[in-house]
C-alpha positions as CSV (number, residue, x, y, z in Angstrom):
1,M,146.2,25.9,44.3
2,N,149.6,27.4,45.2
3,P,149.9,30.9,43.8
4,K,153.6,30.9,44.4
5,R,154.0,28.5,41.5
6,M,153.2,31.1,38.9
7,A,155.6,30.4,36.1
8,A,158.9,31.4,37.5
9,V,156.9,33.9,37.5
10,P,158.8,36.4,35.7
11,G,155.3,36.8,34.5
12,V,156.3,38.7,31.5
13,E,159.3,38.4,29.4
14,P,160.4,39.6,26.0
15,V,161.3,36.9,23.6
16,G,164.5,37.0,21.7
17,V,164.9,34.7,18.8
18,G,168.0,32.6,18.8
19,E,170.1,32.6,15.7
20,S,171.3,29.0,15.7
21,T,169.1,27.1,18.1
22,P,167.5,24.2,16.3
23,V,163.9,23.2,17.2
24,S,163.6,19.8,15.6
25,K,165.6,17.5,13.4
26,R,163.3,17.8,10.4
27,G,165.2,20.6,8.6
28,E,165.9,24.2,8.4
29,E,162.3,25.2,7.5
30,L,161.0,24.4,11.0
31,S,163.7,26.2,12.9
32,P,162.9,29.4,14.7
33,E,164.8,31.3,12.1
34,G,162.8,29.8,9.3
35,L,159.5,30.4,11.0
36,T,160.5,34.0,11.8
37,H,161.3,34.6,8.2
38,I,157.9,33.2,7.1
39,L,155.9,35.2,9.6
40,T,157.7,38.5,9.2
41,N,155.5,39.5,6.3
42,F,152.2,38.9,8.2
43,T,149.8,41.8,8.6
44,D,148.7,43.1,12.0
45,V,145.4,41.2,11.6
46,D,147.2,38.0,10.8
47,R,149.4,38.4,13.9
48,R,146.5,39.0,16.2
49,M,144.8,35.9,14.8
50,L,148.0,34.0,15.2
51,S,148.3,35.1,18.8
52,Q,144.9,33.7,19.6
53,I,145.8,30.4,18.0
54,V,149.0,30.1,19.9
55,E,147.2,30.5,23.2
56,R,145.6,27.1,22.5
57,W,148.5,25.6,20.7
58,G,149.9,23.3,23.3
59,G,151.7,20.9,20.9
60,L,154.6,23.2,20.0
61,S,158.0,23.2,21.6
62,E,159.0,25.9,23.9
63,E,161.4,27.5,21.4
64,L,158.9,27.4,18.6
65,K,156.3,29.1,20.8
66,M,158.7,31.8,21.7
67,A,159.5,32.3,18.0
68,V,155.8,32.8,17.2
69,L,155.1,35.0,20.2
70,A,158.1,37.2,19.4
71,L,156.2,38.6,16.4
72,V,153.2,39.6,18.4
73,G,154.9,41.3,21.3
74,Y,155.2,40.3,25.0
75,Y,153.5,37.2,26.3
76,L,152.7,35.8,29.7
77,R,153.8,32.3,30.7
78,Y,152.1,31.0,33.8
79,R,151.4,27.8,35.7
80,Y,149.0,27.4,38.6
81,G,148.1,24.5,40.9
82,D,147.6,21.3,39.1
83,M,148.3,22.6,35.6
84,P,150.5,19.9,34.0
85,T,152.4,22.4,31.8
86,H,152.9,26.1,31.4
87,R,150.3,28.1,29.6
88,Y,150.8,31.1,27.4
89,R,148.8,34.2,27.0
90,S,149.6,36.9,24.5
91,L,149.5,40.4,26.0
92,G,149.4,42.1,22.6
93,V,151.8,45.0,23.6
94,S,155.4,45.8,22.8
95,D,156.1,48.0,25.8
96,K,157.6,46.1,28.7
97,E,156.2,48.3,31.5
98,V,152.7,47.9,30.1
99,A,153.2,44.2,29.7
100,L,154.2,43.9,33.4
101,E,151.2,45.8,34.5
102,L,148.9,43.5,32.4
103,A,150.6,40.5,33.9
104,N,150.0,41.6,37.4
105,D,146.4,42.4,36.6
106,F,145.9,38.9,35.2
107,K,147.5,37.4,38.3
108,R,145.2,39.3,40.7
109,E,142.2,38.5,38.6
110,Y,143.0,34.8,38.3
111,E,143.6,34.4,42.1
112,A,140.5,36.4,43.0
113,E,138.3,34.2,40.7
114,K,139.8,31.0,42.2
115,A,139.2,32.3,45.8
116,G,135.6,33.2,44.9
117,I,136.0,36.9,45.5
118,L,135.5,37.7,41.9
119,L,133.1,36.3,39.4
120,P,134.6,34.6,36.3
121,K,135.3,36.9,33.5
122,P,132.6,35.5,31.1
123,L,130.0,36.3,33.8
124,R,131.3,39.8,34.3
125,E,131.3,40.5,30.6
126,A,127.8,39.1,30.2
127,A,126.6,41.3,33.0
128,H,127.6,44.5,31.2
129,K,126.0,43.4,27.9
130,A,122.5,44.6,27.1
131,L,119.7,42.0,27.4
132,S,118.7,42.7,23.8
133,E,122.1,41.5,22.6
134,H,121.8,38.3,24.6
135,L,118.3,37.8,23.1
136,G,119.5,38.3,19.6
137,E,122.3,35.8,20.0
138,Y,119.9,33.3,21.7
139,L,117.5,33.6,18.7
140,A,120.3,33.2,16.3
141,D,121.4,30.0,18.1
142,L,117.8,28.6,17.9
143,R,117.7,29.4,14.2
144,S,120.9,27.6,13.5
145,R,119.7,24.6,15.4
146,G,116.4,24.5,13.5
147,K,114.3,25.4,16.5
148,T,112.1,27.9,14.7
149,G,108.7,26.3,15.3
150,R,106.0,25.8,12.8
151,R,106.3,28.2,9.8
152,K,109.2,29.9,11.7
153,K,106.7,31.7,13.9
154,G,108.2,30.2,17.1
155,L,111.1,32.7,17.0
156,V,108.7,35.6,16.5
157,Q,106.6,34.5,19.5
158,I,109.6,34.0,21.7
159,R,111.0,37.4,20.9
160,S,107.7,39.1,21.5
161,R,107.2,37.4,24.9
162,L,110.7,38.0,26.2
163,Q,110.8,41.6,25.0
164,R,107.5,42.2,26.8
165,L,109.0,40.8,30.0
166,F,112.1,43.0,29.5
167,D,110.0,46.1,29.2
168,E,107.2,45.5,31.7
169,C,109.4,43.9,34.4
170,D,112.1,46.6,34.0
171,W,114.7,44.0,33.2
172,N,117.4,46.2,31.7
173,A,120.3,44.0,32.8
174,L,120.9,40.4,34.0
175,N,121.1,41.3,37.6
176,A,117.6,42.9,37.3
177,I,116.0,39.5,36.6
178,T,114.5,38.4,40.0
179,P,111.7,36.1,41.0
180,D,109.9,39.0,42.8
181,S,109.8,41.2,39.7
182,F,108.3,38.4,37.6
183,V,105.7,37.4,40.2
184,R,104.6,41.0,40.6
185,W,104.2,41.3,36.8
186,R,102.3,38.1,36.6
187,S,100.0,39.1,39.5
188,G,99.0,42.3,37.7
189,I,98.2,40.8,34.3
190,R,94.5,40.4,33.5
191,D,94.5,39.9,29.7
192,L,96.3,36.6,29.6
193,S,95.0,33.1,30.5
194,P,96.9,30.9,33.1
195,R,98.1,28.7,30.3
196,T,99.6,31.7,28.5
197,L,101.2,33.0,31.7
198,N,102.9,29.6,32.1
199,H,104.2,29.8,28.5
200,Y,105.8,33.2,29.4
201,L,107.5,31.6,32.4
202,S,108.6,28.6,30.3
203,D,110.1,30.8,27.6
204,A,111.9,32.9,30.1
205,C,113.4,29.9,31.9
206,T,114.5,28.3,28.6
207,F,116.3,31.6,27.7
208,L,118.0,31.8,31.2
209,N,119.0,28.1,31.1
210,W,120.6,28.7,27.7
211,M,122.5,31.6,29.4
212,V,123.7,29.3,32.1
213,R,124.9,26.7,29.6
214,Q,126.8,29.4,27.6
215,G,128.6,30.5,30.8
216,R,127.0,33.9,30.8
217,L,124.9,33.3,34.0
218,A,125.7,31.5,37.2
219,F,122.2,30.2,37.8
220,N,118.6,30.6,36.6
221,P,117.0,33.2,38.9
222,L,113.4,32.0,37.9
223,K,114.0,28.4,38.5
224,A,112.1,28.4,41.8
225,V,109.1,30.3,40.4
226,G,106.0,28.0,40.3
227,K,103.5,27.8,37.5
228,V,99.9,29.1,37.6
229,D,97.2,26.5,38.1
230,Q,95.6,26.1,34.8
231,T,93.2,23.3,35.6
232,V,90.4,25.9,35.9
233,S,90.1,27.4,32.4
234,T,89.2,31.0,32.3
235,R,88.3,30.8,28.6
236,E,86.1,27.8,27.8
237,R,85.2,27.0,24.2
238,R,82.0,25.5,22.9
239,A,81.1,23.6,19.8
240,F,78.8,25.0,17.1
241,T,75.4,23.3,16.6
242,D,74.4,22.0,13.2
243,D,72.0,24.9,12.7
244,E,74.7,27.4,13.6
245,I,77.1,25.8,11.1
246,C,74.5,26.0,8.4
247,R,73.8,29.7,9.1
248,L,77.6,30.5,9.3
249,V,78.2,28.8,5.9
250,E,75.1,30.5,4.4
251,R,75.9,34.0,5.5
252,S,79.7,34.0,4.9
253,P,81.4,34.8,1.5
254,Q,82.5,31.8,-0.4
255,Y,86.2,32.2,0.2
256,R,85.5,32.1,4.0
257,R,82.7,29.5,4.1
258,V,85.0,26.9,2.7
259,P,87.7,27.1,5.5
260,Y,84.9,27.2,8.1
261,L,83.3,24.0,6.8
262,M,86.7,22.4,6.3
263,S,87.6,22.9,9.9
264,A,84.2,21.9,11.2
265,R,84.2,18.6,9.2
266,T,87.9,17.7,9.1
267,G,89.2,19.2,12.4
268,L,92.1,21.0,10.6
269,R,93.7,23.8,12.6
270,H,94.0,27.4,11.5
271,G,97.7,27.0,10.7
272,E,97.2,23.7,8.8
273,L,94.5,25.3,6.6
274,S,96.7,28.3,5.9
275,E,99.4,26.0,4.5
276,L,97.0,23.7,2.6
277,L,97.9,23.1,-1.1
278,W,95.6,21.9,-3.9
279,G,97.9,18.9,-4.2
280,D,97.0,17.9,-0.7
281,I,93.3,17.6,-1.6
282,V,92.2,14.4,-3.5
283,L,88.6,14.7,-5.0
284,D,88.0,11.1,-6.0
285,E,84.5,9.7,-5.4
286,G,84.8,7.0,-2.7
287,N,88.3,8.0,-1.7
288,S,88.2,11.8,-1.3
289,H,90.5,13.0,1.4
290,V,92.8,15.8,2.5
291,R,96.4,15.2,3.3
292,V,98.0,17.0,6.2
293,R,101.7,17.2,5.6
294,A,104.1,16.5,8.4
295,S,105.8,19.8,7.9
296,V,102.7,21.7,8.8
297,S,101.0,19.4,11.3
298,K,101.3,20.0,15.0
299,N,102.5,16.5,15.8
300,K,104.9,16.5,12.8
301,K,103.2,13.4,11.4
302,E,101.5,13.0,8.1
303,A,97.7,12.3,8.2
304,R,94.9,11.7,5.7
305,I,91.4,12.9,6.7
306,P,88.4,11.6,4.6
307,L,86.0,14.2,3.2
308,I,82.2,14.1,3.5
309,R,80.2,14.4,0.3
310,E,79.0,18.0,1.0
311,L,82.6,19.2,1.5
312,E,83.7,17.3,-1.6
313,I,81.2,19.2,-3.7
314,L,82.0,22.5,-2.2
315,L,85.7,22.1,-2.8
316,A,85.1,21.0,-6.4
317,E,83.2,24.2,-7.0
318,F,85.7,26.4,-5.2
319,R,88.8,25.2,-7.1
320,P,89.8,27.6,-9.9
321,V,90.3,26.2,-13.4
322,S,93.9,27.3,-13.9
323,V,95.5,26.2,-10.6
324,G,98.4,23.9,-9.9
325,D,99.0,21.4,-7.2
326,A,101.7,23.7,-5.6
327,D,99.2,26.6,-5.2
328,K,97.6,27.4,-1.9
329,V,93.9,26.6,-1.5
330,F,93.1,29.7,0.4
331,V,94.9,32.5,-1.4
332,K,93.0,35.2,0.5
333,G,94.0,33.6,3.8
334,V,92.0,31.8,6.5
335,P,89.7,34.1,8.6
336,R,91.2,35.3,11.8
337,C,89.1,35.8,15.0
338,R,88.1,39.4,14.1
339,T,86.7,38.3,10.8
340,L,85.0,35.3,12.3
341,R,83.2,37.5,14.8
342,K,81.8,39.7,12.0
343,D,80.5,36.5,10.3
344,L,79.0,35.3,13.5
345,E,77.2,38.5,14.0
346,A,75.9,38.4,10.5
347,A,74.6,34.8,11.1
348,D,73.1,35.8,14.5
349,I,75.4,33.4,16.4
350,P,76.7,34.6,19.8
351,Y,80.4,34.8,20.2
352,C,80.0,34.2,23.9
353,D,77.0,32.3,25.1
354,E,75.1,32.5,28.4
355,Q,77.5,30.1,30.1
356,G,80.5,32.3,29.2
357,R,81.8,29.9,26.6
358,Y,83.4,31.2,23.4
359,A,83.0,30.3,19.8
360,D,86.3,31.1,18.1
361,F,88.0,29.5,15.1
362,H,89.4,26.6,17.2
363,S,85.8,25.9,18.3
364,L,85.3,24.5,14.8
365,R,87.7,21.7,15.8
366,Y,85.6,21.1,18.9
367,T,82.6,21.0,16.6
368,F,84.2,18.3,14.4
369,N,84.8,16.0,17.4
370,T,81.4,16.6,19.0
371,W,79.8,15.9,15.6
372,M,81.6,12.6,15.4
373,Q,80.5,11.7,18.9
374,R,76.9,12.4,18.1
375,K,77.1,10.4,14.9
376,G,78.3,7.3,16.9
377,F,81.9,7.1,15.7
378,V,83.9,4.5,17.5
379,P,86.2,6.3,20.1
380,R,89.4,5.0,18.6
381,V,88.3,6.2,15.1
382,A,87.5,9.6,16.5
383,Q,90.8,9.8,18.2
384,E,92.6,9.0,15.0
385,L,90.7,11.5,13.0
386,M,91.4,14.2,15.6
387,R,95.1,13.1,15.6
388,H,95.3,13.0,19.3
389,S,97.9,11.0,21.1
390,D,95.8,10.8,24.3
391,R,92.2,9.6,24.1
392,R,91.3,11.8,27.1
393,L,91.7,14.9,24.9
394,T,89.2,13.5,22.4
395,D,86.7,12.3,25.1
396,K,86.9,15.2,27.5
397,V,88.5,18.4,26.3
398,Y,87.2,18.5,22.7
399,T,83.7,17.2,23.3
400,D,80.9,19.6,24.0
401,T,78.7,17.5,26.3
402,N,75.8,20.0,26.0
403,L,75.3,18.8,22.4
404,L,75.3,15.1,23.1
405,P,71.9,13.3,22.7
406,L,71.8,12.3,26.4
407,Q,67.9,12.3,26.7
408,Q,67.4,10.5,23.4
409,S,70.0,7.9,24.3
410,M,68.3,7.2,27.6
411,R,64.8,7.0,26.0
412,N,66.0,4.5,23.4
413,I,67.1,2.0,26.0
414,S,64.9,-1.1,26.0
415,E,62.6,-1.6,29.1
416,D,64.0,-3.7,31.9
417,V,61.3,-6.4,32.1
418,P,62.6,-8.1,35.4
419,L,62.7,-4.8,37.2
420,M,59.2,-4.0,36.0
421,H,57.9,-7.2,37.4
422,I,59.6,-6.5,40.8
423,L,58.0,-3.1,40.9
424,M,54.6,-4.5,40.1
425,H,55.1,-7.1,42.8
426,I,56.0,-4.4,45.4
427,C,53.0,-2.3,44.6
428,G,50.8,-5.3,45.0
429,K,47.1,-5.8,44.4
430,T,46.1,-2.5,46.0
431,C,48.0,-0.4,43.6
432,L,46.3,-2.1,40.7
433,N,42.8,-1.6,42.1
434,E,43.6,2.1,42.8
435,S,45.1,2.6,39.3
436,Q,42.0,1.1,37.8
437,S,39.7,3.4,39.7
438,V,41.8,6.4,38.7
439,A,41.8,5.4,35.1
440,T,38.0,4.9,35.2
441,D,37.5,8.4,36.6
442,Q,39.7,10.1,34.1
443,S,38.2,8.4,31.0
444,S,34.7,7.1,30.7
445,E,35.7,5.1,27.7
446,T,37.9,2.8,29.8
447,T,36.2,-0.5,30.7
448,E,36.4,-1.5,34.3
449,T,38.3,-4.8,34.7
450,S,39.0,-6.8,37.8
451,V,42.6,-7.8,37.8
452,T,43.7,-10.6,40.0
453,E,47.3,-11.6,40.9
454,G,47.2,-14.4,38.5
455,D,45.8,-12.3,35.7
456,R,48.6,-9.7,36.3
457,R,51.3,-12.2,35.2
458,E,49.4,-12.5,31.8
459,L,49.6,-8.8,31.1
460,S,51.9,-7.7,28.3
461,Q,54.9,-5.5,29.0
462,S,53.1,-2.4,27.7
463,D,50.1,-3.1,29.8
464,D,52.3,-3.5,32.9
465,L,54.0,-0.2,32.2
466,R,50.7,1.6,31.6
467,V,49.2,0.4,34.8
468,W,52.3,1.2,36.7
469,W,52.5,4.8,35.6
470,R,48.8,5.4,36.3
471,W,49.3,4.1,39.9
472,R,52.5,6.3,40.4
473,E,50.7,9.4,39.2
474,S,47.8,8.8,41.6
475,N,50.0,7.9,44.5
476,P,52.9,10.5,44.7
477,V,54.6,8.8,47.6
478,R,58.1,7.2,47.8
479,L,58.0,3.6,46.7
480,F,60.8,2.4,49.0
481,S,59.9,4.4,52.1
């Protein structure tokens, strides 16, 4: 860039309107005189608006631009470096000395920005603006783009988190936002889980990236801050047992027991239950189901969850007589954690068990998935009813393995006959004789029998197993030593 090429640079020049200089061949109405006559009656507000338009009005001829700018005072005509044509900037003053001073200030500022000595003007203006103003404009932009979250609670949560960071990290201006201040704040927090701390970092980075895109910030100062390891959960949930669900439903008022059982037998989330309408529930024997609308579901997809018979009867009794399909099911609301804890205490159910696992409202969704696993649902069916995109969520995260019938499943496996014959062959004739003598000593009613190797092959499977266990109990040694 060659600063010497600054528009002739008288820099500032008053504009005189010629009396007989034509601008185009279209007629008298587009001459400077005609345009001046039209614009003379403009108000001051109109003239200021017109001056802003002219700064970006590159299609006018030089004389026409001068005619327009003459009405708004002095203007600056400049051209730097590779600019193909001159540019115009209204100074908004009618005093020549003041206009010259403003032109010189503009020249020094422009050259300092190009040399990197001075930050661009948008960055300097943003630095002097309060963070609360930036936050308000950011939230307004999210609202205009429809990024409000489910039930428009996303904006409330973002505002709450960012305002907490502003207050507790002492971020009173943009230059106060540093990685060290955020890391110090995060290190001193004890009431938030690692996952929530990562949400705070994500919301802050999203806000700062928006500032960069708007030209208000040169770079995101928190870009290099790493996330907290959330593989080790500090708050583990558990599923309710069948007995606990029965006690919770029995001890809770009717308007609370219905959402409890709904979540435990359909997997509906707290927010989805809050927005449930009577038109979403179909009580038709053989085809009863609840419809989760796409507008309230987490994955933005509509789903239909079948209802068990017990829940169908409970909903039929719970529905008022004079109610429409557009009315909410739970008019009194879905119980929050504080209310649930009172109901758990009344039902003698621990909120936190011996293993440090919690039973909150979302645990009812864990209960639904664990209940399906215990009932032998096909994994793909369970995943679809849970509305998970990844089966690992269904099989690992939302399954309480402590309630799975592991012992019963192992005991129901049929006996391995070839393995039993191998074990009997290894123990040999001696073990059979010893087991017989032990059995004779323990029970006088047992008849002593001489078992040969040939006779052993004729024993039934149950006889083989009985003899084997008697020998193992009387010979507590390692078989394969």
